[in-house]
N, C-alpha and C positions, 0 to 999 in steps of 0.2 A: 476726127474733128471735134474740138471744143464746141460744147455746148451752151455753156454758160460763163460769165465774165464775173469775177468777184473784185470789186475796187475797195479799199482800204485807205483811209485818211490818217495819219499819224499826226501828232505834236509832238515835237522833241525840245527838248530845253536842255542848252548846253553853254557851258562859259568855255573862254578861249584867252590864254593867258600869254603876253607877249613881254618877252626881257628886252630893254632897251637900254642902251647906253647912255641916252640924252632923250631928253622931252622937249619939243619943239612944236610949231604949229606943222611944219611940213611933215615931221614923222609921224604925229597925228592923223593929217589927211590922207596919208598913204598905209595907214595901219592896216585896212580891210585889204590890201594888195598884197601883205605881206604872207608867205606860206611856212614860216617857222612857228605860227603857234601851236600850244598845246590845248587840245582838245580834251574836255572831260563833261561828258554825258550825264545831267542832273537829272532829267526825267522823261518818261518817254508814256505817251497817253494814246490811246485809239480813240478818236472823233467819232468815225462813223464807218459804217461798211454797208455798200450796196451791192447786188446781184441783179444782174441783167442775161436776159436771153439771147443767145444770139440763133437760135432756129428762126427760120423764115416763115412767116406766116401765109399759109395756105389754106385760106379759109373760104367754105363756102358762103352762099348768101343766108341761108338758114342758119349754120351753125356759127356765125362769125361772132355774133354778140357772147354765146356760151364759152366758147375758145377765149376770147378775150378777158370774161371774167375769171376763168381760171387762173390764167397766166397772171393777171393783176394779184389775185389772192395768195400766188404761190410766192410772188414776190413779196408782197406784204410780210407774209410768215417767216420767210426768210429774212427779212429787215428786222421783225420783231426777234427773231431769234439771234441775229446779230448783237443788237442792242442790249440783248440781255446778257450774251456771253462778254461784251465789252464792259458792261457795269460790273460783271463778277471779275474780269480780269483786272480792272481800275481797281477794284475794292482789294483784290490780293496784293497787288503791287502798293497800294497803301499801306495795307497791314505790315508787309515788309521792311517799309520804309519807317515808317512810324514805331516799329517793333523795339522796345528796349532789351537789351541781353544783360540781365542782372548777373553781377558778380557772384561765384560760389561762396557758401557760407565760410568755408576753411580753403585760403588762397594763400598764394605764395606773393612774394614780394622784398624789398629791401629798404634800410634806413639808410642815408646818407646826412652826416653831420657838417656843417660847414660854417665858417666866420669870414663874413661880408663886413669889412671895418671892423666895428665894436659888436656887431648884430650876430646872434647864433641863428642860424637855419635850420631846421631839420624836416628833411623830405621824406615821408613815407608813401610807398607806392604798393598799388596791390595789382595782381596779374591773372587772367584766366586760365585755365588749363593747357593751353597751348603757348602760354608765355608774352601775349601780348595784353598790353597795359590795358586798365580799367577803371582805375582810381589812382588819386593822388590826395595826401595831407599834408599841409603845410603849418609847421610849429616855427613861432620866432620867439625873441627873448628881448629884453628890453624895449617891447612895445607896447602903447597902450591898449586897453580893451576893445576902441573901436578898431585900430587897425588888426589886432588878432580877429575879430570878429568878420573883418573884411576879408582877410587872407582865408580865414576857415570858409566862408561862403562863396569866395572865387574857387578854391579847389574842390568844392560841392558840383560848382557849374560847368567846371573842367570835367570832373568824373561823370556826371551826366551827359556831357557832349560825348564823352569817349564812349559811354555805354549804348548811345544812341546812333554810334555809327560814324561819328566825326573822326576825319583821320588825324593822328598826332601831330602830322606834317604841318596840318592847317594852322594848329596853334603854336607850333615853332616858329612857322612864317610871321605870325601876328606880333609875338611878343619877343622874340629873340632882338637885342639891340634897343630895348626900350629903355630909357633913361630917367632915373630919379633915385633919390636917395633912402638907403643907404646905399653906396656903390664904392668901388675900388679894389684892393687886393682881394684874393680869394683864398683861405685856409682850410686845407682838411680836405681837399679834393685834388686826385692825383692827374685829373686832365684839363681842370679849369682854374687857371691862374688869377683871373681879373674877371669883373662882373660889372654892367652899367647899372645894374639894378637886382632885385630878389629875384624879379620875374625872368630876366635875362639869364642868369644863372640856373635857376629851376628849370628852364626848356632847354636850354645848352645841355646840361644835364641829361634831361630826360632824351634827347634827340640823340648823343652819344651811345646813351645805355640802350635804346630801343631801335633806334634806326641806323644805327654805324655812321651817324653824321659826323667822320673825323675832320671834316672843314671846319666844325663849329669847336674842336679841343686846341687849346693852347699846348699840348705835349703830345708827342708821338705816343702811337699804341704800345705797350710792352709786347714782345713777341709777334710784332706785325706781321713779319713774315709768315709765322706760325698761321695767323688767319688767313692769310692768302692763300697758304696750302690746306686748310681747311674748307676754303670756300672751292678750290679747284677740285679738291676730292668729297664734293658734298655727298655724291652718290654714294661713293664708299662708305661714309659714314653713317648714313642711314640705314645702312645694312648692319653696321655695329651694334648691337645688342645693347652694349655697355653705354655706348656714347647716348643710345635713346634714353635707356635708365636716367642716366645723369641728366639729360634736358627735362624731362619728366619730373625731378625732384629738386632741382634747382631753380631759382629765380633768373630768367633771362637777362633781369637789368642788372643784378649783381655780379653774374658771370660775365656779361659783357659779350656773348660768344664766345670767350675763351677756353672751351670746354676742358682740352687735351691739357692746357697747364695746370687746372685747378683739381686733375686727376691725381692720386696716389696710389703708386703702385703696391700692392700688398702681398702680392704673390710669392715673395721670399721670406715673409714673415709667419712663423709660427706660433700660435697662442695654445697654451695648455689651459685646457678648462677641467682638468682635475680639481676636484676641492680638496683643501688639508685635511688629514683624516684626525 
């Protein structure tokens, strides 16, 4: 039989995303009854913890007060200990959430040049060792100093968000399809043919390169069937030492996960390393 009961009280913060075909008052009133929402836990915190004794109190007249004092002291000690553990737990969680994962001093990445209308845009990316994007830089031409400064500081803000753990998908959802000039046809990018703004182009490019968002591309992927075969045989490729070396050395955004097509077979090539006499 159990002798003690421990009750823990949690506070959970989460958000629910619903995708609706239309918005009207009827849909909004019935929104909480829908079961097709996507849940995302944001924060979990332990509020308090209480310990109770389940033993029956068989007390004598002389020893009743002493026994009750001992039980109360034990409960107070357990509550104080639980509060201390809770504070340590919350502190550790806060440290993890608020931790910045700085970029390595020497990092991979790629540069993509494109022209939107008459404006040239250079997108620079920086990656962690595992291939995840951690920073971006944006350079433009034919823009004033104010616009260039705003774009540079916008890139810094996005980079800091990525390094503090904000998913790239959140930025993509926020900035794709934004509309302002310059806009129009895009030249120099093999996957994007038009953009409604510079931000629309930039985050389409990042989504295609790092999130495999083919739905945001205007042209089909080259060797798309090979990419599907790669995904089906992912377990085999992970055991392939050559593929692992290529993934470690190359930029994920530049290759766009098409590792096999980028490999060059040098097995039949003989190199004469002898110097001239």
